[in-house]
N, C-alpha and C positions, 0 to 999 in steps of 0.2 A: 097379571101386573099392569096397575094402573097407570094412567097419565103421568108423567114426573112434574111434582109440583101442583096436584089436584088442589087450588086453593078454595075454590068454590063451597067446601062445608068446613072452613076454618073460621072456628068460633069466638077468637080473641079479637082483641082492640087494635088499636093502633101503638105505634112505637113495638113493632114484634124484633123480640130479641131473638138473635140466631147463633147458634154453635157448630163449629166445623170440627169434627174429629175426624182422625186420619190415620188408620192401622197399616203404616207403610209396608210392612211384609205381606198382607192381606192384599193391598194394591199391587204392588209389584208383581205378586204371582198372579194376577190374572190380566195385568197388563202384557206381561211377559207372554203369557199364553195365546192370547191375541195379536201380538206385536202391534197395538195402540196402547195410546196412552190419556189419562185423564188431564186436560189442559185447567190446571188449577187456576189460574188467571182468570179464564173464563167463567170458569165456576163460580166465581164471586159474583160478576157481573148477571149471570144467569139468575142466581138465586133472588137477588137483591133486585131485578127486573120482575119476577114472577111474584113477589111482595109488593111491589110499588104502591100500591092501595092501601098499605099498611104502615106504612114509616119503619120501614126494614133497618134493623142495626145487626151487622154482624160484630157480637160481642166477644166471641171467645173463638180462636183458632189453636187447635192442635197437634202436631204431627207426633206420632209415635212409631219410634224406628230401633231396631236392635241395633246394635255396635259391635264391633271385636274390641277385645281389653288391648288398650294399650293404642288404638285407632283414634287419631284427633279430627273427629269428626267435624269440627269446624271449619276445618281448611277444604271439607268436601265440596266440591263445585254445586252439584245437585242441592244440598242441603243448603248451600250458600242463598241459592235463589228461593226455595222455600221460608227461610228466613226473611229474606228481601219481600214476600208476598206477607209478612206478618203473622207468620206463625209460630208459636210456641214451640221449640224442639224438645220434645223428650225422649231421653233415652234409655235402653237399659243394657246392660254387657251381656253377652252371651256367655253361654258355660259349655264347655266339652262333658258330656254324659259318655260315659262308659258305659257299652253294650257286653252282652256275654258272647258275640262273636270276635272270632279272629279275621284276620286278613291271611294271605297265600305262606308268606312268612311266618306266622303264628303270633302275629303283634295284635294287641286289642286293637278293636274298631271303636271310635267314638263317633257321636253326633252333635250338632249344635243344639243347643235349648235357650230359649229366652221365654221368662215368664211377662210377658208384656199384658198379655191379656187381663193380667191382675191389675196392673198398674192401668190401665186403660180405664177398667170397671171402676177402680179408685175413682180416678178424675172425673168419670161420669158423675158417679154418685155423690162427692164433693162439691160439685158445682152446679146442678139440675136447677136450683133455685135461680139463676143466673140466665137461665133461655127459656123461650117460649119453643123454639123448635130446635130440632137436632138433625144436624146430614151428618151421616156417619158413612165412611167410605170403608167400606168392609163386609164381607157376607158369613162371617164366621157364627158356627151356631151357638158356641158359648156366650154369645150376648143375649140371648132370646129372653133368658129370665130378666135382667136388667132391663130389656126394651120394652116387655109387658109392663114392668113397675112405672116405667115413664109415661107408657101411652094411657094408665091407670089414672096417673096425676094430670093426664089431659094436656100433656104435652104431644106436639107434632113433630114425628119421625119420617125421616127419609134414608133409607139402608140403599147406599148405592154399590153395587158390584156387575160382574158380569153374569149371564145367565146360568153357566154351570157354577159358579163360586158362590150363588145363594143359596144357604141353606135351608132346606124344607121348612123347619121350625120357623125361621123366619118370615116364610111365606103364608105358613100358616095363620101368625100372628096379622100379617097385613091383610087376610082374609076376614079375620075375627074382627080388627079393629078400623075402624072408619080414619082414625088421626094417625095410621101409619101406614106408609107406603114403600113396596120395594122395588129398586129402579134395575133394570136393565139399561148400564150406560152406553151398550154398545150400539142402542138406536138413537142415541141423544146427540146429533152432529155437532150441534154447538159447544160440548162441553169435550169433545175429543179429538187428537191428534189423529188423521188418517194416515201420516206418516209412517214408514217402517220403525220398531220400538227399537231404541239404541241406549 
């Protein structure tokens, strides 16, 4: 994995347009495992500083999160903080999917499912002309195809996740294309909280 935001190979001009997309479920998963958290407020400053010679502008900020049916997510304190950082909150209701298994009492077992990946892919696909650089906090292999399309369109891509949550398909793309980097956020002291995850 290369240095975070290796700007030396950037071929674009001034007024770099930046988009930040965050898959909340993926982000919370690797943060909880590591007991660390990405500091999103610090992330903004970090990105802008790295692109300071190219007149950067963060044009798009989207935070994708699954919610329970009937949950008033607008009252969630963490979501309120995210909204305060000027992210557009995009929600998807989780569904209860019945499995073939049963519990000890013979009742069917359900698991929660949310088709957020399709929504994220749609949002990327409909907004790619509005950014030059995409910062994507998610390490899921489901996005390998759309990331490859973007790099072929000369977009600069930064995937941020933990070392153990970054899919090998994304790492392979980063090796293949100079305009894509896969980032292990654990090594970036400026964008993480070292305190215990709460």
